[in-house]
C-alpha atoms as an extended CHARMM CRD file, in Angstrom:
* protein
*
       227  EXT
         1         1  UNK       CA             67.1050000000       83.4890000000       54.4730000000  PROA      1               0.0000000000
         2         2  UNK       CA             67.6910000000       82.2320000000       58.0150000000  PROA      2               0.0000000000
         3         3  UNK       CA             70.6960000000       82.9720000000       60.2450000000  PROA      3               0.0000000000
         4         4  UNK       CA             73.9250000000       81.2970000000       59.2130000000  PROA      4               0.0000000000
         5         5  UNK       CA             76.7150000000       80.9180000000       61.7510000000  PROA      5               0.0000000000
         6         6  UNK       CA             80.3260000000       80.3010000000       60.7680000000  PROA      6               0.0000000000
         7         7  UNK       CA             83.9250000000       81.0390000000       61.6160000000  PROA      7               0.0000000000
         8         8  UNK       CA             85.6610000000       83.5350000000       59.3390000000  PROA      8               0.0000000000
         9         9  UNK       CA             89.2640000000       82.4170000000       59.7890000000  PROA      9               0.0000000000
        10        10  UNK       CA             89.3160000000       79.9320000000       56.9090000000  PROA      10              0.0000000000
        11        11  UNK       CA             87.0810000000       81.8480000000       54.5020000000  PROA      11              0.0000000000
        12        12  UNK       CA             88.5840000000       83.0420000000       51.2270000000  PROA      12              0.0000000000
        13        13  UNK       CA             87.7470000000       86.4030000000       49.6860000000  PROA      13              0.0000000000
        14        14  UNK       CA             85.4060000000       84.5940000000       47.2780000000  PROA      14              0.0000000000
        15        15  UNK       CA             83.7010000000       82.8800000000       50.2350000000  PROA      15              0.0000000000
        16        16  UNK       CA             83.0670000000       86.2790000000       51.8290000000  PROA      16              0.0000000000
        17        17  UNK       CA             81.6960000000       87.6770000000       48.5850000000  PROA      17              0.0000000000
        18        18  UNK       CA             79.2650000000       84.7710000000       48.3860000000  PROA      18              0.0000000000
        19        19  UNK       CA             78.1810000000       85.2180000000       52.0120000000  PROA      19              0.0000000000
        20        20  UNK       CA             77.7130000000       88.9690000000       51.6470000000  PROA      20              0.0000000000
        21        21  UNK       CA             76.1750000000       89.1760000000       48.1880000000  PROA      21              0.0000000000
        22        22  UNK       CA             72.7840000000       90.8550000000       48.0220000000  PROA      22              0.0000000000
        23        23  UNK       CA             69.8830000000       88.3750000000       48.0500000000  PROA      23              0.0000000000
        24        24  UNK       CA             68.0870000000       90.4590000000       45.4210000000  PROA      24              0.0000000000
        25        25  UNK       CA             68.7150000000       93.6320000000       43.4370000000  PROA      25              0.0000000000
        26        26  UNK       CA             68.3800000000       96.5380000000       43.8380000000  PROA      26              0.0000000000
        27        27  UNK       CA             69.6620000000       96.3890000000       47.4510000000  PROA      27              0.0000000000
        28        28  UNK       CA             70.8500000000       99.1220000000       49.8010000000  PROA      28              0.0000000000
        29        29  UNK       CA             72.9410000000       98.1290000000       52.7980000000  PROA      29              0.0000000000
        30        30  UNK       CA             74.6210000000      100.2630000000       55.4510000000  PROA      30              0.0000000000
        31        31  UNK       CA             77.9520000000       99.0380000000       56.8350000000  PROA      31              0.0000000000
        32        32  UNK       CA             78.9440000000      100.1170000000       60.3570000000  PROA      32              0.0000000000
        33        33  UNK       CA             81.3350000000       99.1080000000       63.1540000000  PROA      33              0.0000000000
        34        34  UNK       CA             81.0880000000       99.4650000000       66.9270000000  PROA      34              0.0000000000
        35        35  UNK       CA             82.6520000000       98.2570000000       70.1560000000  PROA      35              0.0000000000
        36        36  UNK       CA             80.9480000000       95.8020000000       72.5150000000  PROA      36              0.0000000000
        37        37  UNK       CA             79.7240000000       98.7510000000       74.6100000000  PROA      37              0.0000000000
        38        38  UNK       CA             78.2330000000      100.4710000000       71.5730000000  PROA      38              0.0000000000
        39        39  UNK       CA             80.7980000000      103.1030000000       70.5610000000  PROA      39              0.0000000000
        40        40  UNK       CA             80.9100000000      103.8270000000       66.8200000000  PROA      40              0.0000000000
        41        41  UNK       CA             84.2030000000      105.7340000000       67.0800000000  PROA      41              0.0000000000
        42        42  UNK       CA             87.3030000000      105.5900000000       69.2390000000  PROA      42              0.0000000000
        43        43  UNK       CA             89.5200000000      108.1840000000       70.8560000000  PROA      43              0.0000000000
        44        44  UNK       CA             90.2250000000      109.9170000000       67.5290000000  PROA      44              0.0000000000
        45        45  UNK       CA             86.5480000000      110.4470000000       66.7780000000  PROA      45              0.0000000000
        46        46  UNK       CA             86.8540000000      108.1390000000       63.7480000000  PROA      46              0.0000000000
        47        47  UNK       CA             85.6380000000      104.6090000000       63.1210000000  PROA      47              0.0000000000
        48        48  UNK       CA             89.1620000000      103.8070000000       61.9460000000  PROA      48              0.0000000000
        49        49  UNK       CA             90.3300000000      103.9380000000       65.5590000000  PROA      49              0.0000000000
        50        50  UNK       CA             88.1430000000      100.9470000000       66.5330000000  PROA      50              0.0000000000
        51        51  UNK       CA             88.1080000000       98.7190000000       63.4610000000  PROA      51              0.0000000000
        52        52  UNK       CA             90.4510000000       95.7490000000       63.0200000000  PROA      52              0.0000000000
        53        53  UNK       CA             91.6440000000       93.3560000000       60.2680000000  PROA      53              0.0000000000
        54        54  UNK       CA             88.4620000000       91.2320000000       60.4600000000  PROA      54              0.0000000000
        55        55  UNK       CA             86.2670000000       94.2870000000       59.9500000000  PROA      55              0.0000000000
        56        56  UNK       CA             88.5710000000       95.5230000000       57.1680000000  PROA      56              0.0000000000
        57        57  UNK       CA             88.0850000000       92.2770000000       55.2350000000  PROA      57              0.0000000000
        58        58  UNK       CA             84.3190000000       92.7570000000       55.2640000000  PROA      58              0.0000000000
        59        59  UNK       CA             84.7070000000       96.4670000000       54.4580000000  PROA      59              0.0000000000
        60        60  UNK       CA             86.8120000000       95.6010000000       51.4010000000  PROA      60              0.0000000000
        61        61  UNK       CA             84.4220000000       92.8100000000       50.3690000000  PROA      61              0.0000000000
        62        62  UNK       CA             81.4140000000       95.1190000000       50.4150000000  PROA      62              0.0000000000
        63        63  UNK       CA             83.2690000000       97.7230000000       48.3670000000  PROA      63              0.0000000000
        64        64  UNK       CA             84.1430000000       95.1060000000       45.7540000000  PROA      64              0.0000000000
        65        65  UNK       CA             80.4810000000       94.1190000000       45.4910000000  PROA      65              0.0000000000
        66        66  UNK       CA             79.1030000000       97.6610000000       45.4020000000  PROA      66              0.0000000000
        67        67  UNK       CA             78.1620000000       99.6730000000       42.3270000000  PROA      67              0.0000000000
        68        68  UNK       CA             78.2920000000      102.9190000000       44.3030000000  PROA      68              0.0000000000
        69        69  UNK       CA             79.2810000000      104.1080000000       47.8080000000  PROA      69              0.0000000000
        70        70  UNK       CA             76.9450000000      106.5110000000       49.6340000000  PROA      70              0.0000000000
        71        71  UNK       CA             78.3450000000      108.4610000000       52.5970000000  PROA      71              0.0000000000
        72        72  UNK       CA             77.5170000000      111.5230000000       54.6200000000  PROA      72              0.0000000000
        73        73  UNK       CA             79.8130000000      114.4450000000       53.7970000000  PROA      73              0.0000000000
        74        74  UNK       CA             80.7240000000      114.8780000000       57.4760000000  PROA      74              0.0000000000
        75        75  UNK       CA             81.8030000000      111.2400000000       57.7190000000  PROA      75              0.0000000000
        76        76  UNK       CA             83.7750000000      111.5020000000       54.4840000000  PROA      76              0.0000000000
        77        77  UNK       CA             85.5630000000      114.5550000000       55.8480000000  PROA      77              0.0000000000
        78        78  UNK       CA             86.2580000000      113.0610000000       59.3000000000  PROA      78              0.0000000000
        79        79  UNK       CA             87.4590000000      109.7340000000       57.8830000000  PROA      79              0.0000000000
        80        80  UNK       CA             89.5230000000      111.5110000000       55.2000000000  PROA      80              0.0000000000
        81        81  UNK       CA             87.9020000000      109.8000000000       52.2270000000  PROA      81              0.0000000000
        82        82  UNK       CA             89.7820000000      109.9890000000       48.9480000000  PROA      82              0.0000000000
        83        83  UNK       CA             88.7620000000      108.8880000000       45.4410000000  PROA      83              0.0000000000
        84        84  UNK       CA             88.3900000000      105.1310000000       44.8530000000  PROA      84              0.0000000000
        85        85  UNK       CA             87.4830000000      103.0080000000       41.8420000000  PROA      85              0.0000000000
        86        86  UNK       CA             83.7970000000      102.9650000000       42.8400000000  PROA      86              0.0000000000
        87        87  UNK       CA             81.7930000000      106.2090000000       42.5150000000  PROA      87              0.0000000000
        88        88  UNK       CA             81.2080000000      107.9940000000       45.8410000000  PROA      88              0.0000000000
        89        89  UNK       CA             77.9110000000      109.7760000000       46.4740000000  PROA      89              0.0000000000
        90        90  UNK       CA             78.1580000000      112.4520000000       49.1660000000  PROA      90              0.0000000000
        91        91  UNK       CA             74.9990000000      113.3550000000       51.0750000000  PROA      91              0.0000000000
        92        92  UNK       CA             75.1270000000      116.9280000000       52.3760000000  PROA      92              0.0000000000
        93        93  UNK       CA             72.5070000000      119.5070000000       53.2780000000  PROA      93              0.0000000000
        94        94  UNK       CA             75.2260000000      122.1650000000       52.9380000000  PROA      94              0.0000000000
        95        95  UNK       CA             76.4240000000      120.9440000000       49.5610000000  PROA      95              0.0000000000
        96        96  UNK       CA             79.9990000000      120.5380000000       50.8200000000  PROA      96              0.0000000000
        97        97  UNK       CA             82.7510000000      118.6060000000       49.0260000000  PROA      97              0.0000000000
        98        98  UNK       CA             85.5180000000      117.4560000000       51.4230000000  PROA      98              0.0000000000
        99        99  UNK       CA             88.9720000000      118.6150000000       50.3860000000  PROA      99              0.0000000000
       100       100  UNK       CA             90.4010000000      115.1700000000       49.5540000000  PROA      100             0.0000000000
       101       101  UNK       CA             87.5470000000      114.4500000000       47.1140000000  PROA      101             0.0000000000
       102       102  UNK       CA             87.7670000000      117.6880000000       45.1710000000  PROA      102             0.0000000000
       103       103  UNK       CA             90.3280000000      116.4310000000       42.6680000000  PROA      103             0.0000000000
       104       104  UNK       CA             88.5830000000      113.1680000000       41.7680000000  PROA      104             0.0000000000
       105       105  UNK       CA             88.1030000000      112.2510000000       38.0910000000  PROA      105             0.0000000000
       106       106  UNK       CA             84.8050000000      113.4390000000       36.6070000000  PROA      106             0.0000000000
       107       107  UNK       CA             81.9140000000      111.2170000000       37.6400000000  PROA      107             0.0000000000
       108       108  UNK       CA             83.7050000000      109.5170000000       40.5380000000  PROA      108             0.0000000000
       109       109  UNK       CA             82.2800000000      111.9260000000       43.1180000000  PROA      109             0.0000000000
       110       110  UNK       CA             78.5710000000      112.7730000000       43.0470000000  PROA      110             0.0000000000
       111       111  UNK       CA             76.6460000000      115.0040000000       45.4240000000  PROA      111             0.0000000000
       112       112  UNK       CA             73.1140000000      114.6220000000       46.7810000000  PROA      112             0.0000000000
       113       113  UNK       CA             72.0030000000      117.8900000000       48.3350000000  PROA      113             0.0000000000
       114       114  UNK       CA             69.0390000000      120.2790000000       48.6060000000  PROA      114             0.0000000000
       115       115  UNK       CA             68.0600000000      123.5710000000       47.0040000000  PROA      115             0.0000000000
       116       116  UNK       CA             68.8600000000      125.5740000000       50.1630000000  PROA      116             0.0000000000
       117       117  UNK       CA             72.4720000000      124.3030000000       50.3340000000  PROA      117             0.0000000000
       118       118  UNK       CA             74.8060000000      127.3090000000       50.8290000000  PROA      118             0.0000000000
       119       119  UNK       CA             77.6590000000      125.6490000000       48.9030000000  PROA      119             0.0000000000
       120       120  UNK       CA             75.5330000000      124.4840000000       45.9650000000  PROA      120             0.0000000000
       121       121  UNK       CA             77.0540000000      126.7750000000       43.3280000000  PROA      121             0.0000000000
       122       122  UNK       CA             80.6180000000      125.9260000000       44.3440000000  PROA      122             0.0000000000
       123       123  UNK       CA             79.8670000000      122.1970000000       44.2550000000  PROA      123             0.0000000000
       124       124  UNK       CA             78.3480000000      122.4740000000       40.7860000000  PROA      124             0.0000000000
       125       125  UNK       CA             81.4680000000      124.2620000000       39.6090000000  PROA      125             0.0000000000
       126       126  UNK       CA             83.6960000000      121.5520000000       41.1160000000  PROA      126             0.0000000000
       127       127  UNK       CA             81.7550000000      118.4700000000       40.0240000000  PROA      127             0.0000000000
       128       128  UNK       CA             79.6720000000      119.5820000000       37.0440000000  PROA      128             0.0000000000
       129       129  UNK       CA             75.9040000000      120.1150000000       37.0500000000  PROA      129             0.0000000000
       130       130  UNK       CA             75.2210000000      116.5410000000       35.9510000000  PROA      130             0.0000000000
       131       131  UNK       CA             76.9630000000      115.1720000000       39.0550000000  PROA      131             0.0000000000
       132       132  UNK       CA             75.0090000000      117.2600000000       41.5740000000  PROA      132             0.0000000000
       133       133  UNK       CA             71.5400000000      115.9850000000       42.5070000000  PROA      133             0.0000000000
       134       134  UNK       CA             69.2160000000      118.5450000000       44.1050000000  PROA      134             0.0000000000
       135       135  UNK       CA             66.7150000000      116.3480000000       45.9300000000  PROA      135             0.0000000000
       136       136  UNK       CA             64.4650000000      118.4450000000       48.1240000000  PROA      136             0.0000000000
       137       137  UNK       CA             64.2420000000      122.0410000000       49.2770000000  PROA      137             0.0000000000
       138       138  UNK       CA             65.6000000000      122.1000000000       52.8560000000  PROA      138             0.0000000000
       139       139  UNK       CA             66.7440000000      118.4820000000       53.3600000000  PROA      139             0.0000000000
       140       140  UNK       CA             67.9030000000      115.6450000000       51.1090000000  PROA      140             0.0000000000
       141       141  UNK       CA             65.0500000000      113.3640000000       50.0490000000  PROA      141             0.0000000000
       142       142  UNK       CA             66.5710000000      109.9170000000       50.5400000000  PROA      142             0.0000000000
       143       143  UNK       CA             63.7620000000      108.1080000000       48.7410000000  PROA      143             0.0000000000
       144       144  UNK       CA             64.4750000000      110.1900000000       45.6520000000  PROA      144             0.0000000000
       145       145  UNK       CA             68.2030000000      109.5930000000       46.0960000000  PROA      145             0.0000000000
       146       146  UNK       CA             67.7580000000      105.8300000000       45.9280000000  PROA      146             0.0000000000
       147       147  UNK       CA             65.4780000000      106.2070000000       42.9090000000  PROA      147             0.0000000000
       148       148  UNK       CA             68.0470000000      108.4200000000       41.1520000000  PROA      148             0.0000000000
       149       149  UNK       CA             70.8890000000      105.9730000000       41.7520000000  PROA      149             0.0000000000
       150       150  UNK       CA             68.8160000000      103.0730000000       40.4580000000  PROA      150             0.0000000000
       151       151  UNK       CA             67.8750000000      105.1020000000       37.3830000000  PROA      151             0.0000000000
       152       152  UNK       CA             71.5970000000      105.5740000000       36.7270000000  PROA      152             0.0000000000
       153       153  UNK       CA             72.0310000000      101.7810000000       36.7600000000  PROA      153             0.0000000000
       154       154  UNK       CA             73.4190000000      101.3690000000       40.2760000000  PROA      154             0.0000000000
       155       155  UNK       CA             71.8380000000       98.2600000000       41.7920000000  PROA      155             0.0000000000
       156       156  UNK       CA             74.1320000000       97.1900000000       44.6490000000  PROA      156             0.0000000000
       157       157  UNK       CA             74.1650000000      100.2720000000       46.8790000000  PROA      157             0.0000000000
       158       158  UNK       CA             76.5660000000      100.5060000000       49.8170000000  PROA      158             0.0000000000
       159       159  UNK       CA             76.2690000000      103.2170000000       52.4680000000  PROA      159             0.0000000000
       160       160  UNK       CA             79.1250000000      103.7290000000       54.9230000000  PROA      160             0.0000000000
       161       161  UNK       CA             77.3080000000      106.0340000000       57.3380000000  PROA      161             0.0000000000
       162       162  UNK       CA             77.6190000000      108.0120000000       59.4410000000  PROA      162             0.0000000000
       163       163  UNK       CA             75.1700000000      107.4920000000       62.3150000000  PROA      163             0.0000000000
       164       164  UNK       CA             72.7800000000      110.3120000000       61.3390000000  PROA      164             0.0000000000
       165       165  UNK       CA             72.5690000000      109.1010000000       57.7480000000  PROA      165             0.0000000000
       166       166  UNK       CA             71.9430000000      105.5000000000       58.8460000000  PROA      166             0.0000000000
       167       167  UNK       CA             69.1210000000      106.6590000000       61.1090000000  PROA      167             0.0000000000
       168       168  UNK       CA             67.5920000000      108.7650000000       58.3320000000  PROA      168             0.0000000000
       169       169  UNK       CA             67.8060000000      105.9730000000       55.7360000000  PROA      169             0.0000000000
       170       170  UNK       CA             66.0240000000      103.6210000000       58.1240000000  PROA      170             0.0000000000
       171       171  UNK       CA             63.4050000000      106.2510000000       58.9240000000  PROA      171             0.0000000000
       172       172  UNK       CA             62.7980000000      106.8650000000       55.2060000000  PROA      172             0.0000000000
       173       173  UNK       CA             62.3130000000      103.1320000000       54.6410000000  PROA      173             0.0000000000
       174       174  UNK       CA             64.9560000000      102.8090000000       51.9390000000  PROA      174             0.0000000000
       175       175  UNK       CA             67.6240000000      100.6990000000       53.7150000000  PROA      175             0.0000000000
       176       176  UNK       CA             67.3420000000       96.9510000000       53.1330000000  PROA      176             0.0000000000
       177       177  UNK       CA             70.1080000000       95.8240000000       55.4800000000  PROA      177             0.0000000000
       178       178  UNK       CA             72.4900000000       96.8430000000       58.2360000000  PROA      178             0.0000000000
       179       179  UNK       CA             75.8470000000       95.1000000000       58.0480000000  PROA      179             0.0000000000
       180       180  UNK       CA             77.5450000000       95.5450000000       61.4120000000  PROA      180             0.0000000000
       181       181  UNK       CA             80.8370000000       94.5190000000       63.0020000000  PROA      181             0.0000000000
       182       182  UNK       CA             81.2170000000       94.3170000000       66.7830000000  PROA      182             0.0000000000
       183       183  UNK       CA             84.8870000000       94.5340000000       67.7710000000  PROA      183             0.0000000000
       184       184  UNK       CA             86.0540000000       93.0000000000       71.0830000000  PROA      184             0.0000000000
       185       185  UNK       CA             86.7270000000       96.2590000000       72.9270000000  PROA      185             0.0000000000
       186       186  UNK       CA             85.1110000000       98.2840000000       75.7230000000  PROA      186             0.0000000000
       187       187  UNK       CA             86.0030000000      101.9720000000       75.7360000000  PROA      187             0.0000000000
       188       188  UNK       CA             83.2940000000      103.8550000000       77.7470000000  PROA      188             0.0000000000
       189       189  UNK       CA             83.2560000000      107.6130000000       77.1200000000  PROA      189             0.0000000000
       190       190  UNK       CA             80.5290000000      109.4130000000       75.1760000000  PROA      190             0.0000000000
       191       191  UNK       CA             81.2130000000      108.2490000000       71.6000000000  PROA      191             0.0000000000
       192       192  UNK       CA             78.2010000000      108.0820000000       69.2290000000  PROA      192             0.0000000000
       193       193  UNK       CA             76.3060000000      104.8720000000       68.5310000000  PROA      193             0.0000000000
       194       194  UNK       CA             75.8910000000      103.5840000000       64.9710000000  PROA      194             0.0000000000
       195       195  UNK       CA             72.5750000000      105.4580000000       64.7830000000  PROA      195             0.0000000000
       196       196  UNK       CA             72.0220000000      109.0330000000       65.9300000000  PROA      196             0.0000000000
       197       197  UNK       CA             69.0350000000      111.3800000000       65.8770000000  PROA      197             0.0000000000
       198       198  UNK       CA             65.3720000000      111.2980000000       66.9090000000  PROA      198             0.0000000000
       199       199  UNK       CA             64.0640000000      107.8880000000       68.0660000000  PROA      199             0.0000000000
       200       200  UNK       CA             62.8250000000      105.3800000000       65.4890000000  PROA      200             0.0000000000
       201       201  UNK       CA             61.5570000000      101.8090000000       65.7240000000  PROA      201             0.0000000000
       202       202  UNK       CA             62.8580000000       99.5410000000       62.9520000000  PROA      202             0.0000000000
       203       203  UNK       CA             62.7480000000       95.7410000000       63.4030000000  PROA      203             0.0000000000
       204       204  UNK       CA             65.6030000000       93.7450000000       61.8490000000  PROA      204             0.0000000000
       205       205  UNK       CA             66.2610000000       90.0480000000       61.3100000000  PROA      205             0.0000000000
       206       206  UNK       CA             69.6590000000       88.3790000000       61.7020000000  PROA      206             0.0000000000
       207       207  UNK       CA             70.6520000000       86.6080000000       58.4830000000  PROA      207             0.0000000000
       208       208  UNK       CA             74.3760000000       85.9440000000       58.9860000000  PROA      208             0.0000000000
       209       209  UNK       CA             76.8780000000       85.9100000000       61.8350000000  PROA      209             0.0000000000
       210       210  UNK       CA             80.5960000000       85.1400000000       61.5780000000  PROA      210             0.0000000000
       211       211  UNK       CA             83.2460000000       85.1500000000       64.3070000000  PROA      211             0.0000000000
       212       212  UNK       CA             86.9480000000       85.7730000000       63.9090000000  PROA      212             0.0000000000
       213       213  UNK       CA             89.2810000000       86.3340000000       66.8750000000  PROA      213             0.0000000000
       214       214  UNK       CA             86.3080000000       87.4170000000       69.0480000000  PROA      214             0.0000000000
       215       215  UNK       CA             85.1020000000       89.9080000000       66.4290000000  PROA      215             0.0000000000
       216       216  UNK       CA             81.4600000000       89.3970000000       65.4250000000  PROA      216             0.0000000000
       217       217  UNK       CA             80.4840000000       90.1040000000       61.8110000000  PROA      217             0.0000000000
       218       218  UNK       CA             76.7680000000       90.2220000000       61.1530000000  PROA      218             0.0000000000
       219       219  UNK       CA             74.0570000000       90.9780000000       58.6380000000  PROA      219             0.0000000000
       220       220  UNK       CA             70.6010000000       92.1910000000       59.6890000000  PROA      220             0.0000000000
       221       221  UNK       CA             67.8290000000       92.5580000000       57.0880000000  PROA      221             0.0000000000
       222       222  UNK       CA             65.2090000000       95.2490000000       57.6910000000  PROA      222             0.0000000000
       223       223  UNK       CA             61.8930000000       93.5160000000       58.3110000000  PROA      223             0.0000000000
       224       224  UNK       CA             59.2730000000       94.4210000000       55.7170000000  PROA      224             0.0000000000
       225       225  UNK       CA             61.7110000000       95.3670000000       52.9570000000  PROA      225             0.0000000000
       226       226  UNK       CA             61.6810000000       93.1660000000       49.8030000000  PROA      226             0.0000000000
       227       227  UNK       CA             59.0920000000       90.8790000000       51.3830000000  PROA      227             0.0000000000
């Protein structure tokens, strides 16, 4: 699929769903937002302080398309995630469940963690053993996480970060796409980028770019995946 350029102003929700649908299944995409100068968060330390209505439309579109939402527990805590209609899979080496997700209906919050997680027993008590995936000894095996989710019937997989999880998914070779919004702001400071951690080298190919009120909305496929 080659790059497709378009303006987003006149697109309906169904148009966006068509433009953002996965080209094949299973498919794992990571959705992120940043400023023109590369900041992934604003003054509050949250992505919500830099996103805008154009980004929110894509965010909502991807959630409608997704079978499951994968997110780092630290990001879920910082962004104050609460239960939604789509199951949320928390990735946490500590086995933590953020406060706002502790009262979710059974099966709507899952946990991917490791055997050494200090909060493993508490999380099992909160979520039920069947909703806690122990995938690795000291760290979470992200290849096994994708395999587990696919085994459960989840085919359209959406990850919402944060930067460390995006970097690790790319490094593990399990991310098919990065969906990224660039908002028309420059904020300087020392905010994180959309990836964080040890250096990696992952080539990507632009497959879609939209523009709305100077906001750029893009899709980049990871080269070598689903070839």
